[in-house]
C-alpha positions, 0 to 999 in steps of 0.5 A: 415487523410490518404489522403496524405499518399496514394496520395488522394485528398479526402476521397474515402470511405465516406458513403454520397450518392455522385453521383460522386462516384457511381460505375455502376455495371451491376445491378446498370446500370439496376436499373438506366435504370429502373428508367429512363424508368419508368418515361415515362413507360407504364401503365397497361391496357392503351395506355397513358404515365406516371402514375403508380409506379416504384419500386426499392428495395435493402438491406441496403447499396446497393446504392439505394439512390445514384442511386436515386441521379444519377437518379435525375441528369438525369431527363429531362428538363420540368419534375417537381420532388417532393422528399420525404426522410422521409415517416413516415407521415400521409396522410395529412402530406404526401400531404402537403409535396408533395405540398411543394416539387412542390412549390404549396399551397392550395388556399387562401380560403381553410380551416385552416388547409387545408383538404386532399381534399384541398391538392388533389384539389391543386395538381390536378390543378398543374398537369393539368397545367403542362400537358397543358404546355407539362411538366411531374411530378414525385414523388420519395419516399425514404425509402418507406418501412416505409409508412403506409397502408392508406398512400399507398392507398392514393398514389394509388388514386393519380395515378387516377389523369389523363386526357383522354389521360394519367396519370398525376403523376409518382410515384417512390418507393425506399425501402428495401426488406420489401417493396416487401413483403408489396405489396404482401398483399391482401389489397394492390393488387390494388396498386401492379397491378399498378407497371409498372417496378420493380428492386431489387438491389443485392450486388456486386460480389467479382470481382465487389467489387475489381472494386468498390474499384478501382473506388472510389480510382480513383475518389479520385485521386489515380493513383498508384496500389491499396493499398490493396493486393489480400488477403485483397481484398478477405477478404473485400468482404467476411466480407462486403458481397458485400454491398457497404456501408459496403465496404466503412466503412471497407476500410476507417478504413483499410486505417486509420490503415495502415496509423497509422502503416506507411505501404503502403499496406493493408494486410489481418491482417489489414482488420481483425483488421479494421473489429473488430473496425467497425463491433464490432465482431472479424472475424473468425480466418483463422487458428489455434486451434479454426478453426481446432477444429470446422472442426473436430467437424463438421466432427464428427457430419456429420459422426454420422448423416450419420451413423444414416441415414444409420441405419434408412434406413436399412431393411432386404432384401426381398425374391427374386421374379421370374423375369417376362419379360413385354410384348413389348407393356406394358406401362411404370411404374411409376418408369420409367416415365419421370420426369419433366425437371430440370431448364436449367443450367446457363452457363458462357457467356465466354464459348459461345463466341468462338462458336458464328458466326463472320459473321452477315449474319450467325446470320440472317440465324439463325433468319430467320426460326423464321419468316418463311423465307426460308434458303438462301445463299444470302443477308438475308435482300434482301431475306426478302423483298420478304416476306414484311419484312425488317432488322432493326438495332440499336446501342443503345438499352437498356435491358428495351427496349429489354424487351418491344420490346419482339421479338427475334433478334441478339445481337452484343457481343464484348470482348475488342478489339476482333472482334465482334460475334453475338448471337441469343436472343430468351428468356429474363427473369428477371435475364437471357437471352436465346441464340440459337446456332444451335439447342441448347439453352443456358441460361446466366445471364443478368449481365454477358451478359452486359459485352459484349453487348453494345446496338447493336441489329438487327431483322426483322420487318414487315413494313406497306404497303406504309411505307416510313422512311421520312413520312412528315406532311400531309402524308396519305395512307395505312401506316398512316391508319394502324398507326391511326387504331392501336393507336385507338386500343391501346387507346381503342377508335373507329377506324377512318372511312376509306373513303374520310376523310382518316387519315393524319399525322397531329399535332393531330396524332403526339401528339398521337404518342408522347404519345405512344412513351413516354409510351414505353420508346422511344424518343417522337419525333412524327415520326413513325419509325421502333421501334414505329411500332414494339412497336405498333405491340406488343401492339396490339398483332399482330402475330409476333415472341415473346421472351420467357419470362419465364426461361427454 
């Protein structure tokens, strides 16, 4: 009804999970990256690809289902998808639904109705046929917090369907925070150990709330200034708590109210009235007797509490004791013993940007000591070759790949059209990154870092002897022998015999390389490039520098 009034071509605040309206905050981008990475992510304790569980959780209305729809649109060709949106099913009903989603049915001679075994046998045949055809299979279960324990156990057993090289089914569980609690139960420990990637989707910040509203209005055809004033936007974030679905409900009702009264811009009063109509409770007053009375009452309570606490802590002064000077060699007392270091404070990345070097060679020199390279004023990459190291640069790495690579390196950061600066990444936790600047470490939030980092990463790597970036079909030598030996170690099979039949880069070895690349979230092209060798080094626990993975 208000579309023409505000110059819109459609409803910008529909709560339907339309991927066109998906606002990709940093957290949403990371969530989508985790899902895409998880489809071909590594499985615990094995070198194959696929298999295991990917977990996406978030509070009601944070956009999990919309991200799932966007994820489905980006599933690569040759990937079969089964999507279960109502998981309140028995084991037999779930297996039946999975088979129906994959468009397969038990054999004609199966019992009527089919048994659990009939469904599993049919599913296993389908998965093996898909694998033989070079295709993959993904099962997505939405609202997974509603799964029963016996159904979860059956899902775990489905991940046992495998060949000698790889798991055959990837399972993505999407649900509310209770899903994480469920997987912490002792009886579900085996399933929890098969989760290869997990991500929790938080609510939007106040700044992101404004960007979210602007984004949805823009998709709906709005081209003028926002129809909400600054105080209205602040109030929307406060009342909606940064939850996209609540923002949609509140903004839609506020625009309707503005249209009904003929105003061109939503103010704070309109938002408050809309919140009463949408959420059913009257928002707290901004001012007036009620709020002042509450403040005075709270102040009185605080004063009474402070007085009572002071009285309870009071005791008569102890008599003065003679002061005895401790000998110089006396050990420190318990009172003077050092306390455990507090966790490192989270810093604003914006305050660090002006301090970071604008010359990438300076950043390479900061990185060099971690690789035990001598300080040099010349070309750092040229100097590294004397220690059998090479410089590696990528323009499109993701956070999951950084985490998988797990080695320190240089991030290129850029704000708008300003000149880039270079940060030395030495640590990466679930929510933060640790940057080294000189002798000091600085911890910043990944979300904030993502506003300035667009995928450019550089690091040193140790190329195998005889490595050539243009390794061709039939190539052999030390580099191929090392590659085959490390892949055998990853796969848990005997290493190839060294002698007359030295390993060659043939079709069989390329297929093993592709399997490893898929398991690491790399492009499965079968060509052993620097990233592939670095990931193999990480998987085989070679003694290369590693990222710190725990928050300081």
